[in-house]
N, C-alpha and C positions, 0 to 999 in steps of 0.2 A: 169197542168204540175208541177212537183216537181223539184226545182233547188237546187242542193247541191254544194256549193262552195268548192274549193280545197285549201289546205294549210292554209294560214292566211287571206283568203278572207272572206268578209261578204256581204250578200245581204241585202240591205236596201230599204225602200220605203219612199219617202219624205212625210212629213206631210203637210197638206194644208197651203198655204200662207194666210196671213191676207187679208180679203176682204175690210176692212176699215182702214184708218189711225187712229192715236191716236186722231186726231181732229174731227173724224167722217166722213171724206170724203171717199166716195166709190171709190176703186181703180180698174182700168181696168186691164186686164190680162197683158198688156205690161208694166204697171207701177209697178206691183208687183215685189218685189225682190225674187230671187230664194231662197227658204227656205234652211237652213242648218241643220234643225232638221229632223230626220227620225226615223222610227221604224225598228228594226232588224227583218228580216224575216227568215234568215238562217245563220249559222255560220260554217265555215270550221273547220277541226280537229286540226289545228295548225301543230306542228311538226318542222322539220328542214327546215328553210328558209334562203337562202343566207349564209349557214354555221353556223347559230345560231338557238338554240332551241327556239321556240315561243309557249307560252301557251296562249290560248284564254281568254280574259278578259271580253268579251261581251257575252250576252245570248239572245236567241230568245225572242222577246216581249219587250225588253228594248228600251227606247227612247234615242237617241244619237245625239250629235252635231259633224258634220264632216267638213273637210276642204272644202272650197268653190269650188275649181275646181278639186276635187278628183274623182277618179273612172271612170267606164265605164257605160254609160247609155244603157240599153237594154229594149226591149218591149217583154213581155212574157204573152200570154193569155190576151192581151188587157191592161195589167198593165205596167206602166213605172217603172222600177226598176233600182237600181244603185249597181254595184259590186265594192267594195272598199277593200283596204288592211286594216287590223286592225290598222296599224300605221297612217292611214288617219283619224281615229276616234279620236276626241279631248277630248270628255267628255261623261259621261253617265248622263242623266237627271233623277233625282229622284223626 
């Protein structure tokens, strides 16, 4: 299925959380922190949002850091994706 976000929305997929701590301890799934780093899968066209012109700054394939509790989680074709507003993306990881 192809997902095309509207306006200033961006579809992202979380990157995997660390399996071990810095000290080498293997973490269980309940002990892992929710990752805030994701890969951009689709980007909306931008346009007029809340009376302001929005141009999109992120592109498909980039890795980004987003706000901890941002977005809406959806499951499409067995993949867990998150749809966020571009303003919820804090930085692009290069």
